[in-house]
KEMITOR-381625 format. One record per residue (C-alpha): residue number from 1; residue in three letters; x, y negated, z negated. Coordinates in pm, 1 decimal. Layout:
{vomi NUM, ALA, {X, Y, Z}} ...
***
This chain:
{vomi 1, MET, {16101.9, -996.0, -21142.9}} {vomi 2, ILE, {16400.5, -843.1, -21318.5}} {vomi 3, THR, {16731.3, -889.7, -21140.3}} {vomi 4, ARG, {17013.0, -637.5, -21160.6}} {vomi 5, ARG, {17341.5, -809.8, -21236.3}} {vomi 6, LYS, {17704.7, -727.4, -21287.0}} {vomi 7, ALA, {17776.8, -944.0, -21587.6}} {vomi 8, LEU, {18067.0, -1057.2, -21798.9}} {vomi 9, LEU, {17987.6, -1100.5, -22169.7}} {vomi 10, VAL, {18212.1, -1359.3, -22336.1}} {vomi 11, THR, {18169.8, -1329.7, -22710.7}} {vomi 12, ASN, {18356.0, -1356.4, -23039.5}} {vomi 13, SER, {18375.6, -1056.1, -23271.1}} {vomi 14, HIS, {18413.5, -1277.7, -23578.7}} {vomi 15, MET, {18167.5, -1559.7, -23504.6}} {vomi 16, PRO, {17958.0, -1519.4, -23186.8}} {vomi 17, GLY, {17884.9, -1891.6, -23151.7}} {vomi 18, ALA, {18234.1, -2016.2, -23235.0}} {vomi 19, LEU, {18296.4, -2336.5, -23039.0}} {vomi 20, GLY, {18667.2, -2365.7, -23119.4}} {vomi 21, ASP, {18762.9, -2020.6, -22990.2}} {vomi 22, SER, {18549.8, -2072.4, -22679.9}} {vomi 23, ILE, {18733.1, -2395.3, -22599.9}} {vomi 24, ALA, {19074.5, -2246.1, -22677.5}} {vomi 25, ALA, {19002.4, -1952.2, -22446.0}} {vomi 26, ILE, {18867.7, -2157.4, -22154.2}} {vomi 27, PRO, {19201.2, -2223.6, -21977.6}} {vomi 28, ALA, {19257.6, -1849.4, -21950.7}} {vomi 29, LEU, {18900.1, -1739.7, -21892.0}} {vomi 30, VAL, {18791.1, -1980.3, -21618.3}} {vomi 31, PRO, {19050.1, -1862.6, -21360.9}} {vomi 32, TYR, {18986.4, -1503.6, -21468.4}} {vomi 33, VAL, {18610.4, -1535.8, -21419.2}} {vomi 34, ARG, {18657.7, -1702.3, -21080.9}} {vomi 35, ARG, {18873.2, -1415.6, -20961.8}} {vomi 36, LEU, {18631.1, -1152.3, -21090.2}} {vomi 37, ASN, {18355.2, -1327.4, -20896.9}} {vomi 38, LEU, {18567.1, -1366.5, -20582.7}} {vomi 39, HIS, {18633.1, -992.7, -20574.4}} {vomi 40, GLY, {18266.3, -911.9, -20639.2}} {vomi 41, PHE, {18317.9, -760.3, -20982.7}} {vomi 42, ILE, {18061.8, -990.1, -21150.5}} {vomi 43, ASP, {17779.8, -1218.8, -21044.6}} {vomi 44, SER, {17683.6, -1370.5, -21380.9}} {vomi 45, VAL, {17838.1, -1475.9, -21710.5}} {vomi 46, ILE, {17670.5, -1441.3, -22049.2}} {vomi 47, TRP, {17842.2, -1658.0, -22312.7}} {vomi 48, SER, {17765.1, -1610.2, -22681.7}} {vomi 49, CYS, {17845.4, -1974.9, -22757.8}} {vomi 50, PRO, {17542.7, -2179.5, -22637.0}} {vomi 51, ALA, {17756.8, -2495.5, -22610.6}} {vomi 52, ALA, {17962.0, -2334.3, -22332.7}} {vomi 53, LYS, {17713.6, -2453.5, -22070.7}} {vomi 54, ASP, {17810.3, -2814.4, -22148.8}} {vomi 55, LEU, {18183.9, -2751.2, -22133.7}} {vomi 56, PHE, {18251.7, -2626.6, -21782.8}} {vomi 57, SER, {18096.2, -2498.0, -21462.9}} {vomi 58, LEU, {18164.3, -2166.4, -21293.4}} {vomi 59, PRO, {18096.4, -2044.9, -20935.9}} {vomi 60, VAL, {17860.6, -1779.1, -21071.4}} {vomi 61, VAL, {17519.9, -1773.1, -21233.6}} {vomi 62, GLN, {17572.1, -1847.5, -21602.4}} {vomi 63, PHE, {17351.1, -1742.2, -21892.7}} {vomi 64, ASN, {17354.9, -1776.4, -22267.5}} {vomi 65, GLN, {17340.5, -1456.7, -22469.3}} {vomi 66, GLU, {16975.6, -1504.1, -22561.2}} {vomi 67, ASP, {16890.3, -1491.1, -22188.6}} {vomi 68, ALA, {17050.2, -1148.5, -22151.1}} {vomi 69, GLU, {16737.8, -972.0, -22279.0}} {vomi 70, ASN, {16554.3, -1076.5, -21960.6}} {vomi 71, LEU, {16818.2, -928.6, -21731.5}} {vomi 72, GLU, {16873.4, -573.4, -21618.7}} {vomi 73, ILE, {17249.5, -550.5, -21646.1}} {vomi 74, GLU, {17397.5, -291.1, -21414.1}} {vomi 75, THR, {17758.1, -336.1, -21522.0}} {vomi 76, MET, {17883.6, -518.9, -21830.2}} {vomi 77, LEU, {18241.0, -630.4, -21890.9}} {vomi 78, LYS, {18325.6, -782.3, -22226.9}} {vomi 79, ILE, {18588.3, -1032.4, -22339.3}} {vomi 80, ASP, {18648.1, -1137.9, -22698.6}} {vomi 81, THR, {18756.7, -1503.8, -22717.7}} {vomi 82, GLN, {18918.4, -1442.0, -23054.9}} {vomi 83, GLU, {19149.8, -1185.5, -22896.1}} {vomi 84, VAL, {19236.7, -1428.6, -22616.9}} {vomi 85, VAL, {19333.0, -1693.8, -22871.3}} {vomi 86, LYS, {19533.5, -1441.7, -23075.5}} {vomi 87, LYS, {19740.4, -1367.7, -22765.9}} {vomi 88, HIS, {19847.4, -1732.3, -22771.6}} {vomi 89, TRP, {19914.7, -1727.7, -23145.0}} {vomi 90, SER, {20133.2, -1419.2, -23117.0}} {vomi 91, GLY, {20348.7, -1594.8, -22859.3}} {vomi 92, THR, {20223.1, -1394.5, -22560.9}} {vomi 93, ARG, {20148.3, -1670.5, -22313.9}} {vomi 94, SER, {20035.9, -1445.5, -22028.5}} {vomi 95, LEU, {19720.5, -1234.0, -22037.0}} {vomi 96, VAL, {19853.4, -980.6, -21787.5}} {vomi 97, GLN, {19880.1, -712.8, -22055.3}} {vomi 98, MET, {19516.9, -763.4, -22152.9}} {vomi 99, TYR, {19335.1, -814.7, -21824.8}} {vomi 100, GLY, {19562.5, -699.1, -21546.1}} {vomi 101, ASP, {19642.5, -915.5, -21245.6}} {vomi 102, TYR, {19333.1, -1133.8, -21274.8}} {vomi 103, ALA, {19452.6, -1361.8, -21551.7}} {vomi 104, THR, {19814.5, -1455.9, -21496.1}} {vomi 105, VAL, {19760.0, -1796.5, -21650.9}} {vomi 106, ASP, {19978.3, -1985.2, -21894.6}} {vomi 107, LEU, {19788.2, -2085.5, -22207.8}} {vomi 108, LYS, {20008.6, -2392.1, -22240.4}} {vomi 109, GLU, {19861.9, -2539.1, -21922.9}} {vomi 110, PRO, {19601.9, -2820.5, -21951.8}} {vomi 111, PHE, {19245.4, -2706.6, -21995.5}} {vomi 112, ALA, {19112.5, -2561.2, -21672.6}} {vomi 113, TRP, {18751.5, -2660.1, -21707.0}} {vomi 114, SER, {18571.2, -2875.7, -21453.6}} {vomi 115, GLN, {18370.6, -3186.6, -21539.0}} {vomi 116, PRO, {18212.0, -3119.8, -21880.5}} {vomi 117, THR, {17865.4, -3269.8, -21924.6}} {vomi 118, ILE, {17902.4, -3608.4, -22098.3}} {vomi 119, ALA, {17611.9, -3838.6, -22187.2}} {vomi 120, LYS, {17606.8, -4178.3, -22358.4}} {vomi 121, SER, {17500.8, -4162.1, -22722.6}} {vomi 122, GLU, {17238.4, -4432.5, -22769.1}} {vomi 123, TYR, {17203.5, -4304.3, -23125.2}} {vomi 124, LEU, {17561.6, -4406.7, -23202.9}} {vomi 125, GLU, {17563.1, -4717.5, -22984.6}} {vomi 126, ASN, {17265.0, -4855.2, -23177.9}} {vomi 127, ARG, {17436.5, -4798.5, -23514.4}} {vomi 128, VAL, {17800.3, -4895.9, -23462.1}} {vomi 129, LYS, {17890.8, -5215.6, -23278.2}} {vomi 130, GLY, {18266.1, -5235.9, -23333.4}} {vomi 131, LYS, {18560.7, -4998.3, -23359.0}} {vomi 132, TYR, {18498.5, -4657.2, -23510.6}} {vomi 133, ALA, {18672.0, -4328.1, -23585.1}} {vomi 134, LEU, {18503.4, -3988.8, -23582.5}} {vomi 135, LEU, {18560.2, -3770.4, -23889.0}} {vomi 136, ALA, {18486.3, -3396.6, -23866.1}} {vomi 137, PRO, {18560.2, -3250.9, -24211.5}} {vomi 138, PHE, {18352.3, -2932.5, -24191.6}} {vomi 139, SER, {18431.2, -2574.5, -24085.4}} {vomi 140, HIS, {18213.2, -2264.7, -24056.2}} {vomi 141, SER, {18162.1, -2111.4, -24399.8}} {vomi 142, ASP, {18289.1, -1775.1, -24271.4}} {vomi 143, SER, {18585.5, -1898.8, -24068.4}} {vomi 144, GLY, {18851.3, -1913.0, -24339.1}} {vomi 145, THR, {18718.3, -2239.7, -24479.3}} {vomi 146, ASN, {18924.9, -2215.7, -24798.6}} {vomi 147, THR, {19245.9, -2235.4, -24598.3}} {vomi 148, LYS, {19115.0, -2485.3, -24341.1}} {vomi 149, ASN, {18963.0, -2748.9, -24568.4}} {vomi 150, TRP, {19123.1, -3082.4, -24643.4}} {vomi 151, GLU, {19010.2, -3189.0, -24989.1}} {vomi 152, SER, {18685.7, -3385.0, -25004.6}} {vomi 153, TRP, {18826.8, -3674.3, -25207.6}} {vomi 154, LYS, {19094.0, -3724.5, -24941.4}} {vomi 155, TRP, {18831.1, -3752.9, -24669.0}} {vomi 156, HIS, {18643.4, -4016.3, -24869.7}} {vomi 157, LYS, {18965.1, -4206.8, -24944.3}} {vomi 158, LEU, {19054.5, -4200.1, -24574.4}} {vomi 159, ALA, {18709.0, -4339.8, -24493.0}} {vomi 160, GLU, {18775.1, -4628.0, -24735.0}} {vomi 161, VAL, {19111.6, -4700.1, -24570.9}} {vomi 162, LEU, {18954.8, -4701.0, -24225.3}} {vomi 163, ARG, {18686.1, -4946.1, -24335.7}} {vomi 164, GLU, {18943.9, -5174.5, -24492.9}} {vomi 165, GLN, {19118.0, -5183.6, -24154.4}} {vomi 166, GLY, {18800.6, -5270.5, -23963.7}} {vomi 167, ILE, {18734.0, -4920.5, -23829.9}} {vomi 168, GLU, {18394.8, -4772.4, -23914.8}} {vomi 169, PRO, {18409.3, -4402.3, -24013.4}} {vomi 170, VAL, {18144.9, -4193.4, -23837.4}} {vomi 171, VAL, {18098.6, -3844.8, -23983.5}} {vomi 172, LEU, {18023.1, -3546.4, -23759.7}} {vomi 173, GLY, {17835.2, -3253.1, -23908.8}} {vomi 174, LEU, {17548.9, -3008.0, -23889.7}} {vomi 175, ARG, {17225.9, -3000.9, -24088.7}} {vomi 176, ALA, {17372.3, -2711.0, -24287.5}} {vomi 177, ASN, {17665.7, -2926.4, -24406.3}} {vomi 178, LYS, {17660.5, -3130.8, -24726.6}} {vomi 179, MET, {17609.2, -3477.1, -24581.1}} {vomi 180, GLU, {17454.2, -3645.0, -24888.3}} {vomi 181, PRO, {17783.3, -3775.8, -25036.5}} {vomi 182, TRP, {17858.7, -3948.1, -24705.9}} {vomi 183, GLU, {17507.7, -4082.0, -24667.0}} {vomi 184, ASN, {17508.5, -4214.0, -25026.0}} {vomi 185, LYS, {17815.3, -4423.0, -24944.4}} {vomi 186, GLY, {17643.5, -4577.6, -24643.6}} {vomi 187, HIS, {17852.0, -4408.9, -24374.6}} {vomi 188, THR, {17718.7, -4359.4, -24023.6}} {vomi 189, LEU, {17637.4, -3993.0, -23959.9}} {vomi 190, MET, {17612.2, -3789.5, -23640.0}} {vomi 191, VAL, {17427.0, -3480.2, -23756.9}} {vomi 192, SER, {17357.3, -3196.4, -23511.1}} {vomi 193, GLN, {17382.4, -3432.8, -23214.1}} {vomi 194, PRO, {17399.3, -3290.5, -22859.3}} {vomi 195, LEU, {17747.3, -3188.8, -22750.7}} {vomi 196, PRO, {17748.5, -3413.9, -22438.8}} {vomi 197, GLU, {17686.7, -3715.3, -22666.7}} {vomi 198, ILE, {17959.6, -3607.8, -22909.0}} {vomi 199, MET, {18203.2, -3587.8, -22617.4}} {vomi 200, TRP, {18104.7, -3940.8, -22512.6}} {vomi 201, ALA, {18158.9, -4061.2, -22870.2}} {vomi 202, MET, {18503.7, -3900.8, -22875.6}} {vomi 203, ALA, {18600.5, -4078.8, -22556.5}} {vomi 204, GLN, {18506.8, -4418.8, -22708.8}} {vomi 205, ALA, {18656.4, -4361.9, -23055.9}} {vomi 206, GLN, {18973.9, -4517.3, -23188.4}} {vomi 207, ALA, {19058.8, -4175.2, -23327.4}} {vomi 208, VAL, {18898.6, -3836.0, -23390.8}} {vomi 209, ILE, {19016.3, -3685.4, -23720.6}} {vomi 210, THR, {18942.8, -3318.2, -23783.8}} {vomi 211, VAL, {19054.6, -2999.5, -23949.5}} {vomi 212, ASP, {19092.0, -2669.7, -23760.7}} {vomi 213, ASN, {18734.2, -2659.7, -23629.4}} {vomi 214, GLY, {18541.0, -2674.2, -23304.1}} {vomi 215, MET, {18542.3, -3055.0, -23299.1}} {vomi 216, GLY, {18921.8, -3056.5, -23327.6}} {vomi 217, TRP, {18967.3, -2827.6, -23030.4}} {vomi 218, LEU, {18707.4, -3023.8, -22835.8}} {vomi 219, ALA, {18901.6, -3346.0, -22897.6}} {vomi 220, GLN, {19219.7, -3172.7, -22782.0}} {vomi 221, ALA, {19052.8, -3046.9, -22466.9}} {vomi 222, LEU, {18914.6, -3391.8, -22383.8}} {vomi 223, GLN, {19256.3, -3545.4, -22452.5}} {vomi 224, ALA, {19082.8, -3789.6, -22686.6}} {vomi 225, PRO, {19302.5, -3979.1, -22935.7}} {vomi 226, HIS, {19295.0, -3748.0, -23233.9}} {vomi 227, VAL, {19459.4, -3623.5, -23550.4}} {vomi 228, GLN, {19406.4, -3257.6, -23638.2}} {vomi 229, ILE, {19488.3, -3138.4, -23990.4}} {vomi 230, LEU, {19576.6, -2772.0, -23956.8}} {vomi 231, SER, {19584.6, -2491.5, -24209.8}} {vomi 232, SER, {19911.0, -2345.0, -24332.8}} {vomi 233, ASN, {19856.4, -2023.0, -24136.3}} {vomi 234, MET, {19842.6, -2221.6, -23812.6}} {vomi 235, PRO, {20154.9, -2437.2, -23781.6}} {vomi 236, ALA, {20127.1, -2752.9, -23575.0}} {vomi 237, ALA, {20357.4, -2599.6, -23314.9}} {vomi 238, PHE, {20080.4, -2356.3, -23218.9}} {vomi 239, ALA, {19837.8, -2632.0, -23122.3}} {vomi 240, TRP, {19830.2, -2755.9, -22766.5}} {vomi 241, ASP, {20015.0, -3081.6, -22719.9}} {vomi 242, HIS, {19830.4, -3323.8, -22493.9}} {vomi 243, GLY, {20073.9, -3609.3, -22515.7}} {vomi 244, PRO, {20118.1, -3902.6, -22752.9}} {vomi 245, LEU, {19746.3, -3931.1, -22840.1}} {vomi 246, ALA, {19748.3, -3586.2, -23003.9}} {vomi 247, LYS, {19885.0, -3561.2, -23358.6}} {vomi 248, ASN, {19883.4, -3223.6, -23535.0}} {vomi 249, LEU, {19959.5, -3215.6, -23907.8}} {vomi 250, SER, {20029.6, -2903.7, -24115.9}} {vomi 251, SER, {19946.6, -2783.6, -24374.6}} {vomi 252, CYS, {19614.5, -2924.1, -24491.1}} {vomi 253, ARG, {19680.5, -2840.0, -24857.8}} {vomi 254, THR, {19971.9, -3081.9, -24872.3}} {vomi 255, VAL, {19886.1, -3347.2, -24611.9}} {vomi 256, SER, {19830.8, -3682.7, -24782.6}} {vomi 257, VAL, {19584.1, -3957.1, -24693.2}} {vomi 258, SER, {19873.4, -4190.5, -24613.0}} {vomi 259, LYS, {20021.6, -3937.4, -24370.7}} {vomi 260, VAL, {19691.7, -3909.7, -24183.4}} {vomi 261, TRP, {19654.8, -4287.6, -24175.1}} {vomi 262, ASP, {20012.0, -4320.1, -24044.5}} {vomi 263, ALA, {19922.5, -4078.8, -23762.4}} {vomi 264, VAL, {19610.1, -4283.8, -23682.7}} {vomi 265, LYS, {19818.8, -4604.0, -23674.8}} {vomi 266, GLU, {20068.0, -4440.0, -23442.3}} {vomi 267, ILE, {19785.1, -4350.9, -23203.6}} {vomi 268, GLN, {19640.8, -4703.0, -23235.9}} {vomi 269, GLY, {19969.8, -4849.6, -23120.9}} {vomi 270, LEU, {19943.6, -4653.5, -22796.1}} {vomi 271, LEU, {19584.3, -4742.2, -22704.5}} 
***
């Protein structure tokens, strides 16, 4: 039976599955979606980022974009998460101009999600017995990687420093990423692991060290102890500040290994 629905499509014009923009947009979109539902404007949400289902719950039926083909959509509203994030970057902290009275929310407020799905990672627990730090050096190939990357040799040097200090580096990545150099050096890898298990790993880590990628914004949202190395076109002042366990460094082209390690040590002193 095909059900007619009034749906909201949450997508990203640049990268439909972009995790980082989805997370960055959540504090604005969740209250907005709740109000749309309360007033009967929508009864389902279709989110182009499949990971969204693990990040928050909404008081409406929620679908991933691939499920939309099985629905008969009567009315479709559309929101672009990239545009929501740009509103924050441009200094416009209220979405009133974009979405009327339904989204008067301050993007500087803590993330407005509710109880993300977190599950213990037996994979990681069976491989690392002591202290560890999560390293997330990869970005989408089409997301401005050239400006977001921290040089590879710096990542490997940082991993050496962490090991010397008794902290095992654990590298996060996808099957499409070049993981061989890390594997050849005997590092523990978390490749294409479920998001609920990655969130659990972040909560247990001594530090999460990332560039401007989905894992960085996820660590920020979870308020995990983390260091995010940002690109020059995104100054550290634009990142959300979640207290002393969040360290944002800019720009990635000039950030040294010692500066990142100093930030990790500063976090360590507060744990």
